[in-house]
N, C-alpha and C positions, 0 to 999 in steps of 0.2 A: 773522503772527498778529494778530488783531483786538485792539485795546486796549479792554478792557471794564470796566464798573463793576458794582455790584450789580444795577442795573435799567437795561437799555439796550434799544433797539429793534434790529431786524434790520440797520439801517444805522448802528448804534453811536450813536444819538441818546440823550442823557442822560435818565435816568428821572425821573419827577416826585416823587421822594422828596426833601424839602427839609431835614428835620432829624430828629434822634433825641434824645429826652430820657430819661435813665435815673435812677431812684431805687433805691438799693441799701440794704436794711435788713438788717443783720447782727445775729443773736442767738446769742451764743456761737460755735458751730461751724457754723451753717447760715445761709443768706441767702435773702432774698426779693428778686427783681429785677423792677421795674416799668419797662417800656420803652414809650415813646410815639413813634410814627412819623408825621410830618406829610407828607401828600401833597397835590399840587395838579395838576389836569389842565390843562396849558398848551396842549393841542392845540385845534383848532377842530372836533373831532369827538369822540364818546364814546370812552372809553378803557378797555381791560382791561390791567392791569399785573400783572407777576409779580415778586416779590422773593424771592430764595433767599438764606438767611443761615445762619450756623453758630451753634449753641448747644452748651454742654458736653454730652457724651453722657449724663451722669447727671442732667441737669436735668429737672425735671417741670413742663411748662407747665400752668398751672392757671386761667388767665383769658385771654380774648380778646374784645375789643369794638371797635366802630367808631363814631365820632361824625361825623355829617355835618351841618354847620350846628349847630343846637342839639339835634338828635336823636341819642340814643345807642342803639346796637343791641348787646346782649350775646349773644355766640355760645353755642351749645350744643355739647356733645360728643356726637357720633353715630358710628355705624358708618361707616367711611371711604367705602365704595361708595355708601351712601345719601346721605352728605354731598356727594359729588362729583356725584351725579345732581341733587340739589337746586340746587347751584351752577350747573350747566350749564343746567338748566331756567330758573332765575331770569335768568341773563345772556342767554339766547337770547330771553326774553320782554321784555327791556329793563329788568328790575328790578336794583337795586343789590344786590350780594352780595359776601361775603368768605369765603374758605376758607383755613384754616391746617392743614397736614398734615405729618407726619414723612415723610422720604424712605424709600422701600422698601429702599434699598440701604445706608443708614447712619443710625444713630440720632442723629447730631450735625448733621444737615442738615435744615432746615425750609423749606417752600415756602409762601409767602403769595400768594394770588391776590386781586386787587382788581378787581372787575367793575363795569362800567357807570358810570364817573364821567362826568358831563356836562361839556361844555366849561367851563373856568374854575372847576370845583367843587373844594372842599377836603374832605379826609377825614383824620381822626386815628385811627390804629390803636393800641390798647393791648394789650400782651402782658405777662403776668406769669408768672414761673417761679420755682421754689425749687430750691436746690442745696446740697449739702454742700461745705464749704471744705476743700481738701486741705492737708496739712501738709508744709512744706518742710524741707530739711536743717537750716536755722538756726532751726527751730521756728516759723516764720511760718505763718499761715493765708493761703492764696492764693486770690484771685478774679481771673478773667480774662474780660474782655468782648471776644470775638473780632471783629476788623475784617476779617479775610481768610478767604475760603473758597477755598483753592487748587484748581486744576484736578485732578480725580481721574483718574489714569492708567487707561486702559482698553486692554488688549491688542487688536490689530486683529482677532484671532480671536474676540473675545467680542461677543455681540449684546446683552448686558445693558444696560438703561437706566441712565443715569448722571445724578445730580442736576445741574441747571444750576449755573452758577458765578458767584460774585461775587469780584472781585479788587481789591485796593487800588491801582489804577493811578492813576486820577484820580477822587477822591471828590467827588461833587457836593453832599454834605450835611454838616452840622455835628453835633457831639455835645455835649450838656451832661450832667453826671453829678454827683449828690449822694449822699453816703454817711452813713448813720446807724448807729452801732454801740452796742449794749447788751450787756453781759456780766456774768456773776457774778464774773469775774476782773478785776483792774485792767488797763487798756489802757496799754501802754507807748508804742507809736508806730504810725504808719501810713505806709508808703512806697509809691511808685508809679513805673512806667516813664514816666509822663507828668507834667507840672507840676501840682501841687496848691496850693490855697490853704492857709494855716496850719490845723492841726488845732485844733478848738475843743472843750474839755472842758465838759460841761454839768452836772457834779456834782463835789463835793469829793473823792469816792472814785475819780474817774477811771474809772468803769465805764460812762459814757455820753459819746459824743463824736460830732462831726459834721465833715465836710470836703467841699469841692467841688472838682471838676476846674477848673483855671484856664481862664478864658475864651479862646476862639479855637482850641481843639483841633480839628484837621481829621479826626480819626478815620482816619488813614492807617496806623495800626498798632494792634496789640492794646493795650487798656488793662489793665495788670496792677496789682493792689493787693496789698500784703503787710501783713498785720495781725499785730502782736506783742502777746501778753498776757504778764503776768508769770509765770504758771504754766500754760503751754500743755499740758505733758505731765502732766495730772492727770485721772484718771478721773472722769467726771461722769455724772449721770442727770437727764433732764428728762422730766416727765410733762405732757402737754398735754391739756386738756379736749376732749371731742368736740363736734361741731356740734350745737347745740340742736335744729335742724330735722331732723337725721338720725335714723334708726330706731335705737333701743337694741339693742345686740347686733351692729350692723354695724361695719365698720372705721371709718367716719367718725363713728359715733354714740358709740362707747366711747372712753375715754381712750387715748391713744397714748404709748408710752414709747420714748425714745431713750437708749441707753447708749453713751457714748464711753469705750472701755476701752483702757488702756495697760498691756499685760502687763509684768511685771517678772520676768525670768529669774534664777534663783539665780546668785550671783557665781561659785561654783565651776564652774558649767557654762560660763559666758561667758569664763572666764579663758583658755581655750585654744580658739582658733578652728580648725575642721576644715580639714585640707589635702587630704583625699581627696575631690576633686571633679573633674568634667569641665566645663570652661568653653567654651561656643561663643558667639562674637561675630558677630552678623549685622548688617552695616553697609550702609545705603542709599548707593548710588553713582549714583543717577539724576541727571539734569541739574539738578534744583532744588537739589541739595546744593552746587552752585557758588554759590548765593546767599549774601549776607552774613548773619551772625547777627543783626545789627540795623543801624539806619540811622546810628549814631553814627560818629565819627571812629575810624579804626584798627580797625574791626570785622573779625574773621576771617571767611573763608568757612566754611560749615557743614562741608564736608569737611575743612578744615584743623583745625577744632576736634575733629572726630572722630579725625583722625590723632594729635593731641596726647593725646587721651583714651586711645586704644589703647596709646600708648607708656607711659602711666602704669599702665594695667591690666596690660600684659605684665610690667612691672617689679615689680608688686605681687603677682603670683600666687605661691602657695606651692609649694615644691618637693614633688614627689610627685603633682601633679595632672596631668590631661590637658587639652589645649586645641586649638582650631582657630578660624580666622577666615574668614568668608564675606563677599563683596561681592555686592550684587545691584542690578539695574536691570531692563532688559528680559530680560536673561540673568543668570546668576550664576556666580561662581567661588569656589573655596575654596583656601586656602593649602596644605592637605595633603589627600590622598585620604580620610583619616580622622583623628580626633583623635590627637595625639601626646603623648608624655610631655614635660613641661616640663623643659627643661635649657638649658644655656648655648647649645648648638648650635641647638636648635629655636627658642629665644627670639630669637637673633640673625637667623636666617633669616626669622622672622615680622616683626621690626623692619625688615629690609631691604625686605620686600614692602610694609609699611605706608607707608614713605616715598614710594612711587610710587603710592599709591592716589589716584585722581582721580574727579571726578563725571562719568564718561565712559561710563556704561552705559545711556543712553537713558531709558526710562520707569521706572515703579515697579511691579514684579511680584514680590510677596513670597511668594505661595503656593507656587511651585515650589521655591525654596530651603528653605522650611520643610518641605515634603514630603521633600526629600532629607535634611535634618538628622534628621527623625524616622525615616527608613528605616535610619539607621545604628544598629547595636546599641550599647546602653549598656555601659559597663565595670562589672564587678561591684564593689560597695562604693565606687563613684565616682559619686554622683548627679549628673545633668546639670543645669547652670545655663545657661540661654539668655539672652543679653543682645541686645536688638534696638534698633538706632539707626535712626530714620527721621524724615523730615519729614511722614510720615503721609498722603501723597497717593495713596491706593489706592481702587479702585472697589468691590472685592468684600469689604468689611469683614466681613460676616457669615459668609462662607465661610471666611475666615481664622480667625475666632474659633471656628468649629465645629471646625476642624482642631486648634487649640491645646487646646481643651477635650477632644478625644479622646485627647490625650497627657498629661492632667493627672497621671497616676500615675507617669510616667516622667521628669518634669523639673519645674523651676521656671522661670518666664519673667519677666525684668526688662526693662521697655520704657522707651524714652526718646523723647519727642516733641521734635524739634529745630526751632526757629524758629517764627515766627508762622504760624498756619494749620494746625499739626499736628492731625490728626484725633484728638479725644479719645476717640471711639468705638473707634478702632483701638488707641491706645496704652494706655488704661485697660482696655479689653476684653481685650487679650492678657495683661496682668498679672493681671487678675481670673481669667480662665480657666486661667492657668498658675500660680496660687497664688504669685505673686510680688509685685512692687511697680512702680508706674509713676512716672515723673518727667517734667517738662516743662522745657525749656531755652528761655527766651524773652528778648527784650530784651537787656539787658547781662549776663544770667546767664552764669556760667562752667559749662561742662559737667562739668569734672573733679570738683568736690566732690559733685555730685549722683550721679554714677556711682560714686564711691568709697563713698558711703553705701549704695548698692545692693550693691556688692561685700561690704560688711560684712554686709548681710542674707544674701547668698548663702553666706557662710562660716559663718553661724549654723547650728546643727543644725536639721534639719527638725522641726517640731512634729507629733506624731501623737496620735490618739485624742482630739480636741478635743470636749468636751461642755459644754453650758450648762444649769445648773440654777437654778430659781427658788424662793425662799422668800417666801411671801406669807401674809397672814392668812386664816383660814377664811372661805369664801364668795367668795374672789377667785381668779381663774385668770389665768395669763399665756399668751397664744398668740404664740409667736415668729413674726414675719413675715419676718425676714431669712433668706436661704439659709444653710445650715450653714456655719460658719466653716471655711475650708480652709487658711488660712495665718495665722500669728502671728509677729511679729518684735519683738525687744526695742526698746522705746521707740516703736513705731509704732502708731497708733490703729487700733482695730477698732470699727466701728459696728454696733450691734444695734438693730433696731426690733421692737417688740412691741405687742400689743393687750391691754389690761387689761379683763377681763370680770368681771361680778358686783360685789358690794359687801361691804365689811367692816362688822362690827357696831360697831367702834370703833377697832381698831388701824389705824395709818396708815404703818407701816414695812414695807419689803420688802428683799430682797437678791438679787443675781445672783452665782452662783459659776461661774467658768470653770475647768474642769479639763483637763489635757492631759499628755502624756508628752514629755519632752525628754531625749534620749540615755538612754532607758530609766528616767528618773527622774520620778516623779509630781510635778506642780506644780499648785498651787491659787491662784487670784486671786479675791478677793471684793470686791464693792462694795455698800454699803448705800444705799438711796434711800427717799424719801418718796412715798407714793401720792397725796398731795394735789397736784392740778394747779397749775401756775404760772399767772401772769396770762395774759390772752389773747395768743397768739402767732400768730394768723391761720391756724391749721391747717397751719402749715409742716411740722411733724413728721408729721402724718397724711398729707399729700400725698407727702412723701418716702418714708414707709412704703409707701404705695400704689404708688409708682413702683418700689420695690424688689420688691414682689410681682409687678407686671406684668412687669418685666424677667426675673424667674425663670420666669414662665409662658411668655414669648417664647422663652427658651432651651429649655424643655421642648418647645415646639411645633416648633422647628427639629430637635430630636433625636428626636421622637416618631414613632410609627407612624401610618400614614394613618387608621386607625380611630379614634384618639383625638385627632387634630389639631383637628377641628371643635369638640369639647367644650372644649378648651383655648382655642380662639379665642373661643368664647362667653363663657368666664370672663374673658378679657382685656377684651373689650368691656364686659361688665357692670361690672367693677371700675373701668374707665376712666371710664365714664359716671357711676357712683356717686360716685367721688372727684373727678371733674372734671379729670382729668389726662390728658395725651397718651399715646398708644401707637401702635404700628405699624399697628393695625387701626382706629383711630378718627381723627376730625378735628374741628376746631372749625368750625362753619358758622353764618353769620348772613346773613339776607336781610331787606332793608328792604321789608317788605310794606305799610308805611303810607305809602310815597311817593305823593304826589298825582298824579304823572305818570310814565309809563314813558319810558325813554330811547330816542329814535329815531335812525335813521341808521346807516351802516356803522360797525362796531366796530373800532377800532385795537387791535392787540396789541403789548405791549412785553415781549419776552423776551430771555434771553441766548442768543446763537447756539450751537447744539449742536456746531458744529465745534471749539469750544474745549475739548472734553472730553478730548482726547488729549495726554498729556504728551509723546509723541513727535512734536510739531508742529515747525514751522520753527525754533523755539528750540532744539530738541534734535536735529534730524535725523530721518530716517525711523525709524518703529518697527522694533525689532529682533525676531528670533525669540524666543519665550518658553520653549521647552522645550529648553534647552541648558545644559550645565555644562562649565566649563573649569577646569583646574588651572593657573592663571597664564598662559594663552596667549591671544593675540588670536583673534577668531573671524571666519570668513567668513560670508556671508549665509545659509549653510545650517546654521549653528550648529556647524560642525565646526572643529577647530583647523586653521589654514592650514598647508600643507606647510612643514616646517622651523621652525614657529613656536615650538615648545617651546624651541628653542635660542636664538631671537633675539627673544623676547617683549619684553624691555626695550629692545633696540636699536631696535625699530620705533617707539618713542614719539617724539613731537616734542620738541625741546629744552625743558627746564624752566627757568623763570626762577629766578635765585638767590633763596633764601628769606631773609627777614629774620632777624636774630640771635635765637636761641632764648631764651626766658625763662630766667633763672638757675636756677630750681627745676627746670624740665624738663631743662636741661643737666645738672644734677647727677644727676637720676634716670636720664637716658639713659646715664650712665657706670657705673651700678651693674651688677654681675654677677648672674646668675640666682640664685646661692647667697646673695646679700645683701651681698657685700663690694664695696669699691672698690679700684682699683689706684692706687698713688702715681705720678702722671704730670703733665705740663704742663697737660693739659686740665682735670684736677681742680683744680690750683692756680689756674688762670684763673677758675674759678667763685668761688673765695674772694678774688679780686683780688690774688693773690700770684704770685710766680715759682716755678718748680719747685725752684730752689735754696733759696729761703726756706723752703718747706715741708719739704724734705729735711733741712735743717740743724737744724730744731727737733725732729726725731724723736729720742725717747729711744733710747739705744743698744740696750737689751735688747728693744725692741718691733719686731716684724715690720712691713715697709712697708705691707702690706695692712691690718693691724690699725690702724696709725697713720692711714692714709687713711680707714678706715671710721669711726673715732672722730671724726676731724675733720668728716666729713660729718654725723654725728649732732649734734655740737656746733653746726655752722652752721645746721642745720635748726631746732634748739631756739632758737638765739639770734636768728635773722633771718627765719625763716619760720613762726613759731608761729601766726600768724593763718591760715595755710593748712594747719594740721595735719590736717584731714580728708583732704586730698589725699595727704600723704606718710606717713600713719600706718602703712600696710602695708609700705612701703619701709623705714621705720625699724624696724618689728618684725622684719623679715627680717635687717636689719643687726645689730641687737642680739643676735638669736639666733645669728647667725654668730660674732660676737665671743665670746659665752659658750662656744660650741663649741670655740674655739681655746685656751681656758684660758690666756690670756697672762699673763706677769708684768708688773708695773709699770703696771697700768691707772691707778692714782691719779695717778702722775706723768704718764702719757700725757694724761689729762684736764686736768691743770694746765698742761702745755706747750701743749696745744691751745687753751685759753682765752687764754693769753698771745699766741699767734700770731694768733688771730682777734679779739682784743679783746672777749672775752665773759666771762660769769660763770655758766656752766652747771655744775650739780653732777653728780657721778658717778651718784647715785641717779636723777636725772631722765632719764638716758640709758638706763636699764634694762639696763646691761651687767654 
């Protein structure tokens, strides 16, 4: 396998990209990102270079310019085919030209072509994009600057074009990053996966701060920033003035409104989480899942973290639900022919299979297992909840999203991007089309708390009949630009973009009301806002609103009939050009028509070799057949179970190295029964740091052994693992429910004795028993 970087020649010669400088401007929940890329042609002949790089799928590129010497050329947004023709004509005639376009296959991959740089010539490329900041489990706002674009796996049978690849193997350029944060809320702190200089507050209210990335960063991993406000979960509204030069009545000319809504569900509805669900877990087992979660000491492999997470999920599932687990790579397998009732027997069988899961299934082909899952009939009154774990390296993102969208009324999809380089287009797109929620696990993140937050969302009742109503003064109209809200979760932000048309005679206040039904109960959330635009915010909200409309139109185009596709395409191009933001049908083009001389001589090309597009390369072995399904058996090359394989599937595996000692919390969880209780034995005592005799001798005489063991487990969790409560919350809920169902005598004495044994002071009320 060739060792490649973001910009290399066909002989793996380093690209002439020397440095990247990024300025990040955060305003409340959105950000504007200014990136400058410094090039120099070190060849002795004219050069055409291509740089392929990742951006978040929901980013809206809104500016592209090139500076050669003292001359700056600002690019225009044009129809993509026209822009490509202009670029080719300019380069072939010896003119300097620059082309920036979105990949046809995935909305989070961009291709920058730099044409006709003379020998020794410098060029500075500036790209600006705007983006919404996602909210994490601990209420942080997350920004990620991707360093890695992993190879996108393409099945051998597919002839589709695949974006070129950049990979953080040997990075020949450096990165500088400055961050400016302004907020209506107080800023608590800012953390990063990379070293930062100290955070500097620029006002007494702590609503304006700056920080820089420490010098010397090599950009060999994603730069992740986590921003903490004091009141992140507060509904807000921001009105942004339109562009003075834009036509009144147009999207860019009128004021734009962004609503950040945090729905609050009634406490009586949330007090009991639903158990009647079907849970399907789809886990990536491609070769890249054997990579480490991060570069730090003691990092787990991605597949190891996935196994630990499945253990926690299986122990957290409620009695009465159905479940199944799929593993996928070039082929796929499922633990059971169809989803089974959750019980002690089926849980233990699944756990046995989880322990042997490896990253041994070749490339990444997610479409076929999804088709198989959706072909299975749903169980009545058990809505399907699909959990997808992947490092996001697929080639056919849009085809996958179309499939998920076609099943939107039969399930909810919760997706997890694992490791640096996970495709945001795939991970966020599956959650969006499946009315679920997306999470990313990068750097030193632990997978378990994020997955358990999504499990809480999956156990929440589905929200139906969502409507949005506006109350505004006479003479004012609100045109909602966002697609209809398809999913709401307790404590999770919903963003709404709208265009404010007309003018009020004097009133400046408005309100938005969101109504929906939750378990057949009507719920209303309302937010008041002012129609007076805030100070200049650089049209960030307008551009994000335009991007939202463009994305909706692109989805309509994919699903539309041939007769209406051309009209939708025209609307996408028109809005993209008007707003100056990227789309799948447009590109940024700039040609240096004022150059005094044309470039002469043979033109060198610097591109990434296309042979790197296959995940089934030498690193993973030969590509495997893609249309096969196996129920826990090894496959021969025809995709059929080998003779006798069903009886000897596990014996055929190579010897497994002894695993390191399990984390105490996971050890405790692994010992819990499906019903929620623990048994009194030596393994449980060892978790507490006690002998079995010590634990047995403290048991009150009137208390059953399993009740005593379960109360001890609850006390230990409360006393020593409270900081990981997100991870064990459902385990504890099952345990407390089981204890209550036993109606035991002497519970107060049981808690007292348990505290004495474990050296803790946990109250009976805190245990919920």
